[in-house]
C-alpha positions as CSV (number, residue, x, y, z in Angstrom):
1,X,-141.7,254.6,-65.4
2,X,-138.8,251.6,-64.8
3,X,-139.6,248.1,-65.5
4,X,-138.3,245.5,-64.1
5,X,-137.6,241.7,-66.0
6,X,-137.5,239.4,-63.9
7,X,-136.0,236.2,-66.1
8,X,-138.4,233.1,-64.9
9,X,-136.6,229.2,-64.4
10,X,-137.2,226.7,-65.9
11,X,-137.2,223.4,-63.5
12,X,-136.9,220.2,-65.3
13,X,-139.2,218.1,-63.5
14,X,-138.7,214.3,-63.9
15,X,-141.4,214.1,-66.6
16,X,-140.4,215.7,-68.8
17,X,-136.6,214.2,-68.5
18,X,-139.0,211.4,-69.9
19,X,-140.9,212.6,-72.5
20,X,-137.7,214.5,-73.9
21,X,-136.0,210.9,-74.0
22,X,-138.7,209.6,-75.3
23,X,-139.2,211.6,-78.6
24,X,-134.9,211.2,-78.5
25,X,-135.9,207.2,-78.6
26,X,-138.8,207.7,-80.5
27,X,-137.3,209.9,-83.1
28,X,-134.1,207.2,-84.2
29,X,-136.2,204.7,-84.5
30,X,-138.0,207.0,-87.3
31,X,-134.7,207.2,-88.9
32,X,-133.9,203.7,-88.3
33,X,-137.4,202.2,-89.7
34,X,-136.8,205.1,-92.7
35,X,-133.4,204.2,-94.1
36,X,-134.2,199.9,-93.7
37,X,-137.7,201.3,-95.7
38,X,-135.4,202.8,-98.5
39,X,-132.6,200.2,-97.9
40,X,-135.4,197.5,-98.9
41,X,-136.9,199.2,-101.8
42,X,-133.8,199.5,-103.0
43,X,-132.3,195.9,-102.8
44,X,-136.4,194.9,-104.5
45,X,-135.6,197.1,-107.2
46,X,-132.4,195.5,-107.7
47,X,-133.9,191.7,-107.5
48,X,-136.3,192.4,-109.9
49,X,-134.0,194.4,-112.4
50,X,-131.3,191.0,-112.1
51,X,-134.6,188.8,-112.6
52,X,-135.3,190.1,-115.8
53,X,-132.1,190.5,-116.8
54,X,-131.5,186.6,-116.0
55,X,-135.2,185.8,-118.3
56,X,-134.1,188.2,-121.7
57,X,-130.7,185.6,-121.4
58,X,-132.2,182.4,-121.1
59,X,-135.2,183.9,-124.0
60,X,-131.4,185.3,-125.8
61,X,-130.4,181.9,-125.6
62,X,-133.7,179.6,-127.2
63,X,-133.4,182.1,-130.7
64,X,-129.6,181.9,-130.5
65,X,-129.9,178.4,-129.8
66,X,-128.2,178.4,-127.0
67,X,-130.3,175.8,-125.6
68,X,-130.1,172.3,-124.7
69,X,-133.3,169.7,-126.1
70,X,-134.5,167.0,-123.3
71,X,-136.9,164.9,-123.7
72,X,-139.4,165.3,-120.6
73,X,-141.1,162.1,-120.5
74,X,-143.7,160.7,-123.2
75,X,-147.7,161.8,-123.4
76,X,-149.0,158.5,-124.6
77,X,-153.3,158.0,-125.1
78,X,-155.2,154.8,-126.8
79,X,-156.9,155.1,-129.6
80,X,-158.5,152.0,-128.6
81,X,-160.2,150.6,-125.8
82,X,-158.5,147.5,-124.9
83,X,-154.9,147.0,-126.7
84,X,-153.9,144.7,-128.2
85,X,-151.3,142.4,-126.2
86,X,-149.1,142.3,-128.9
87,X,-146.3,145.1,-128.5
88,X,-146.7,145.7,-132.8
89,X,-150.0,146.1,-132.1
90,X,-149.9,148.3,-129.3
91,X,-147.7,150.7,-131.1
92,X,-150.2,151.4,-134.2
93,X,-152.9,151.6,-131.9
94,X,-151.2,154.0,-129.2
95,X,-150.7,158.2,-130.2
96,X,-147.2,159.3,-128.2
97,X,-146.3,162.4,-127.5
98,X,-142.9,163.3,-126.7
99,X,-142.6,166.9,-124.2
100,X,-139.6,168.3,-125.8
101,X,-137.6,171.6,-123.2
102,X,-135.0,173.1,-124.2
103,X,-132.5,174.1,-121.0
104,X,-131.1,176.8,-121.3
105,X,-127.7,177.2,-119.1
106,X,-127.2,181.8,-118.1
107,X,-124.2,182.8,-117.3
108,X,-124.0,182.8,-113.9
109,X,-124.0,178.7,-114.5
110,X,-128.0,178.7,-113.5
111,X,-130.0,176.4,-116.2
112,X,-133.4,176.6,-116.6
113,X,-135.8,174.2,-118.9
114,X,-137.6,176.0,-120.6
115,X,-141.4,174.8,-122.4
116,X,-142.4,178.3,-125.0
117,X,-142.1,181.3,-125.3
118,X,-144.9,184.2,-124.5
119,X,-145.5,187.0,-126.4
120,X,-148.0,189.9,-125.7
121,X,-148.0,192.5,-129.0
122,X,-149.6,194.9,-127.4
123,X,-147.5,195.3,-124.2
124,X,-144.5,194.8,-125.7
125,X,-143.8,191.2,-123.7
126,X,-142.0,189.0,-124.6
127,X,-140.9,185.7,-121.9
128,X,-139.8,182.3,-122.1
129,X,-142.1,180.0,-120.3
130,X,-140.6,178.0,-117.8
131,X,-141.6,174.0,-117.4
132,X,-142.0,174.1,-113.6
133,X,-143.5,176.6,-111.1
134,X,-141.9,177.4,-108.3
135,X,-141.3,180.7,-106.1
136,X,-138.1,180.8,-107.0
137,X,-138.9,179.7,-110.5
138,X,-141.3,182.4,-110.7
139,X,-138.2,185.1,-109.9
140,X,-137.2,184.4,-113.3
141,X,-139.9,184.0,-115.8
142,X,-143.3,183.4,-116.4
143,X,-143.7,179.7,-115.8
144,X,-146.2,176.5,-116.9
145,X,-148.8,176.5,-114.3
146,X,-150.8,173.4,-115.8
147,X,-152.3,171.8,-118.9
148,X,-150.8,170.0,-121.6
149,X,-148.0,170.6,-123.7
150,X,-147.5,174.8,-125.4
151,X,-149.6,175.2,-128.8
152,X,-152.0,171.8,-128.0
153,X,-155.3,171.0,-127.5
154,X,-156.4,171.4,-124.1
155,X,-155.7,174.9,-121.5
156,X,-152.1,176.0,-121.3
157,X,-152.1,177.7,-118.1
158,X,-149.2,180.5,-117.0
159,X,-148.5,181.9,-114.2
160,X,-146.1,185.3,-114.0
161,X,-145.5,188.2,-111.5
162,X,-147.6,190.9,-110.3
163,X,-144.9,193.7,-110.0
164,X,-146.8,197.0,-110.2
165,X,-144.1,198.3,-112.8
166,X,-143.8,197.1,-116.3
167,X,-141.7,193.7,-115.9
168,X,-143.2,190.2,-116.7
169,X,-147.3,189.9,-115.8
170,X,-147.8,193.4,-114.4
171,X,-149.6,194.9,-117.5
172,X,-151.5,191.7,-117.9
173,X,-154.7,193.1,-115.6
174,X,-154.9,195.9,-118.5
175,X,-155.0,193.7,-121.3
176,X,-158.7,193.7,-123.4
177,X,-161.1,191.8,-124.7
178,X,-160.2,190.8,-128.4
179,X,-156.1,191.5,-128.2
180,X,-153.7,188.7,-128.6
181,X,-151.4,186.2,-127.1
182,X,-149.1,185.0,-129.2
183,X,-147.4,181.1,-128.1
184,X,-144.4,179.5,-130.0
185,X,-143.3,176.1,-128.3
186,X,-139.5,173.9,-128.8
187,X,-140.5,172.8,-132.2
188,X,-141.0,177.0,-133.1
189,X,-144.3,176.7,-133.9
190,X,-146.2,179.8,-132.9
191,X,-150.3,180.4,-132.6
192,X,-151.8,183.4,-131.9
193,X,-154.6,183.5,-129.1
194,X,-157.5,185.8,-128.7
195,X,-158.9,186.7,-125.3
196,X,-162.2,186.2,-124.8
197,X,-162.5,186.5,-121.3
198,X,-160.5,188.3,-118.3
199,X,-162.1,188.9,-114.3
200,X,-160.5,188.3,-110.9
201,X,-161.3,185.4,-108.8
202,X,-160.3,184.3,-105.2
203,X,-156.7,182.6,-104.6
204,X,-158.2,179.7,-104.0
205,X,-160.1,179.2,-107.0
206,X,-158.2,177.6,-110.0
207,X,-161.2,176.8,-112.1
208,X,-159.9,178.6,-114.9
209,X,-157.5,175.8,-115.0
210,X,-160.3,173.2,-116.6
211,X,-159.0,171.3,-119.1
212,X,-162.6,171.6,-120.4
213,X,-162.2,173.1,-123.9
214,X,-164.4,171.4,-126.3
215,X,-161.2,170.3,-128.0
216,X,-160.4,173.6,-129.0
217,X,-156.1,174.7,-128.2
218,X,-156.6,177.6,-125.2
219,X,-154.2,179.8,-122.8
220,X,-154.9,181.2,-119.4
221,X,-152.8,183.9,-118.5
222,X,-153.1,184.2,-114.3
223,X,-151.5,187.1,-112.0
224,X,-152.1,188.6,-109.1
225,X,-153.5,192.0,-108.3
226,X,-152.2,195.3,-107.1
227,X,-152.8,194.3,-103.9
228,X,-151.8,190.7,-103.9
229,X,-155.3,190.0,-102.4
230,X,-156.9,187.9,-106.1
231,X,-156.1,186.8,-108.5
232,X,-156.6,188.1,-112.5
233,X,-157.4,185.6,-114.9
234,X,-157.0,186.2,-118.7
235,X,-158.9,183.4,-121.2
236,X,-157.7,183.8,-124.4
237,X,-158.7,180.6,-127.4
238,X,-156.6,179.9,-131.1
239,X,-157.7,182.3,-134.1
């Protein structure tokens, strides 16, 4: 029995043409989006590595003495409620404390004012603490957010980025109660603080910066959660 082969002709309708064009554009856009995301990820990683390098250069400048000491103002506390009008008597009745910062100029010509260094032995972490806080400075190193001079009575608050890797304060959320934080001021004095509390708050909650420490010296470390929706707060007191 003979078989008759019939070849069916496929008619390309306008609707089929539109679908084909749509899928082609969608495919090209998908490739473009993947390329953009890939480039963005690579650049972000490069930018973080560059910031880490600058931070360590600042730290090396402090350790090697390649820095300039500046006075960042004088804090004056009166010991008497009614200071004497005589200047010599005023000097006796005042307790003046000069804030000293170290200025380090890096190889790219930028200068950074540093008020302390912070080290966490369990995380193998050691960074300079810049004297002011801004979005740009936070890319370079942890920054002083609030409080007194380092290693003085009060609550010295430090904020740092969580890059979800090993850099800056990324591992701070993994710290446990009882671990230690070391703060070295610009006079070279190093004090050890033991962690006594850790919790998460909303970004608008700044109660952790309170200076009511009952005369104790405290350090507060602040960073973001992994999804950047909240803040992790780590509290430590001098031991």
